[in-house]
N, C-alpha and C positions, 0 to 999 in steps of 0.2 A: 417209917422213915428212917433212913440211914443215918446215924450219927457223925458229925463231923471231927476227925481226931483233933488234938489240942495243936498239931503243926498244919494239919490242913485246915483250920479254922482262922490260925494268924496270918498264914500266906493270903487266905482269901480276903479276909479283911484290912491288909496292909496293900494290896494290891487294889482293892475299891476305893481306899483311900487316896491312893495315888493317883487313881484315874478321877476322883472328882478335886484334887486339887492341882493337879499339874495339865493346865488349860492350854491348847494350841494357840498361839500366837503367830502372824505370819503379816508380812507387807511384801508387795509385787508393784514397786512402785515403776511408773512410764513417765516418760518426758516425750511431748508431742508437740508439732507444729507444721505449719503451710510451707513447704519449700517452693520459693516463687522462681527460681532457676528450672524446675524441671516440672513446674505446675503439678505435684503430687503433696499428698497427708503424709508426714512421716510420724511413726510410732517407735519410740527407742524402749531399749531395756535396762538393764543395769550395765555400765561395761562399755554399751555403744559407743560409737564414736561417729559424730555426723558432720559434715560441713553444709554449710548456705549464705545466703545472702543476708543482708540488715535490709530493714529492720526486722527482724525474726522473733514472732510472738510464741512464746512458748509455755506450756500449761502442763504444771508438774500434778501428778497424783501419786498418793501412798499406796492407794488399793489395799487397804486393811482387812485383817481376818481375824477377827479374835471372838472370845467367848464374854459379851458384854455382860453377863452376870455374874461374873467372876471380876473382870477387871474394870473398875469404875473411872479410872482415869487414864487416859492416852495422849501423850505428850510430842506432836511431829515437828520436827524441824529441819527446813530446807534450807541450804545455804549454798550460794551461788557467787562463783569466786574467780578471778582471773589465773590462768594454771601458771603465768608465771610469776604469779604473787603467792600462791599456794591457800588453803584453806583458813589459814591462821588468820588471812584478810578479807574475810569475805565482803563483796557489794551488797548481799543481797543476805538478811537471815530473819526468817520468818517462820512463827509457829502456827502452821495451819496444815490441813489433811491435803488440800488440794490449792493451789497458787498460780497467777499466771504473770508473765513477765517479758518485757520487751528488752530483746539485745539489741544496741545500736552499734556498739565499736567495734573494730576489727579487731580480731585475735583470737585466741584458745580460752573458751568458759570451761569449767569443772561445777557439776550440779550434785549436791548431795543430800541424801536422806538420813535422819536417824530420825529413832522412835521408840520411847519409852512405854511400856504395857505397866500400868501400876493397880495393884489392891492395895490400897491403905489402909484396911482394918489388919488384914495379914501380915502388912508391912514387905507386900512382895513385889521385885520389880524387876522386869525382863527387858533386856536392851534389844535392839534391832539397829544394826550397822551393816551397811554394804560392804563388801569384799572389794567392788570396783564401785567407780562415780561416772556419771554420765559426762558425754565430752561433746560439745558443741563449738565447731570452729567459724567464724563469721572472715567472710573473704574480705579482702582489699577492693575499694573501689573502683571505678573506670567510667566513664563516659565519653563516649566518640559519636559522631552523626556523618551522614554522608551529606554532597551537596546539593541533590537535588534528586528528582523521580520521573521516571516516565511511564507513566500506567497507561498503555498502549495496547495492554493484553498478550503481550510475547513473552509472560511470565519473567522478566526482566527487569530490574531497578522498578519495580511495580510500586514500592513505598517508601516512602522516607525510612531509610533505617537507622536505628539508634541502639547502638551496643551499649549497655549499661550491667552495674552489678553493685550492690551493696550501696545504694542511695536512702539516706534517711531524711532528706527534706529536698522537695523539687516545686520551683514553679518554672511555668515554661509557657509559650503559646505561638501561635503563626498568624502573621498579620499581612492583610493586601496591602497595596501601595497608597489606600487611605485611610489607612490603620484600623480597620476594621477585624475582630478577632475572630479568624475561622476557626480554631482548634485550641483545645487548653491542654497542656500535660501535668499529670498529676504522679505520684510514687505508683499509683495503681496502674495505669494506661502508657507509661512512656517507653517502654521495652516494647508496644507495639505498634512503635513508630507513627506515621500518617500516611494515608493512601490517597489525598487529594481531592476528598470529598467534604463538601460543605452543604448542608441542608440536602441530602441526599443526591447531589449532584456533582461531578466533577467541576474542579475551576478552571479558568481558561490558561491555557498556556501563558508562562511569564515569571516574574521574579515576585518572591515573598519573603519576608523576614522572618525568621525564626529567633527565638531568643528562650534562651534555658538556663536558671538560676539554681545549682543543685549543691549539696553537699554529703560527701560522702563517709562511710563509717568510720575511714581512717582521718577525719577531720578535713579531707582535700574540700576545695572550694572550687566548684567550675563555674564558668560562666562562658556561654554559648550564644554569639549575634552576629549574624551571617544573612546573606540573602541565598535563598536556595531557588532552586529552577524547576518548574514544572513543565514537563515537554511531552504532553500527549501526543499532541500531532492529529492527524486526520486518519480514521479508520473507520472503513463502510461498518464494520461489525461492532464498533464499541460505541459507547453513549457518548454525544457530542458534549463538548462542554458547556456551560450555562453562561450567556453574557452577563456583562454588569455587576461581576462580584468583586 
């Protein structure tokens, strides 16, 4: 067996020592949320900037990759801050590897992750800090509504159209002339409007009371209370209105 010279032996031992003490440590953080406006799931990487509506439920994951045999302690810190105020005044400061939070107010938000990988015995600490933060912009609120619908199958004004964005609280319903509730609006379904159907059948032509009480991401308070008209009319090819609703 060939003997190693002093220099060769020193080099071998040095790099063997370095290989056992310099452990790899990384984080690949992501921020994800469901975009109501586009009805799509969005996953962001560091430095990404996205716009969406409120309320926006974000999920923040550190996605750590490190040698658990070497680093006996890992500290993750997530900060969420309003971009016009800066990271020095965070609205959220949590020490978690994964967290969720709901953005409700309009404006731009920065999301920052920092990680400390620690070997307490060796007093070895490696810091991970991103070059760029995540950025999520919550749009200002809006709520408008048409005055009626004519669901007669001509593909025109088939539904009561409600245009809305960034509403954080919604209470609404449609009543008939006797005060019977025919439809209820919530944050999840208000953008769908109303097709004039109750219990599987079209309601009779006539006037119905629409009431909506909503609060936007920018603090605006919306109140809509008006009579909407259903004008289905007669159509041999369409299902006829059910009487007595």
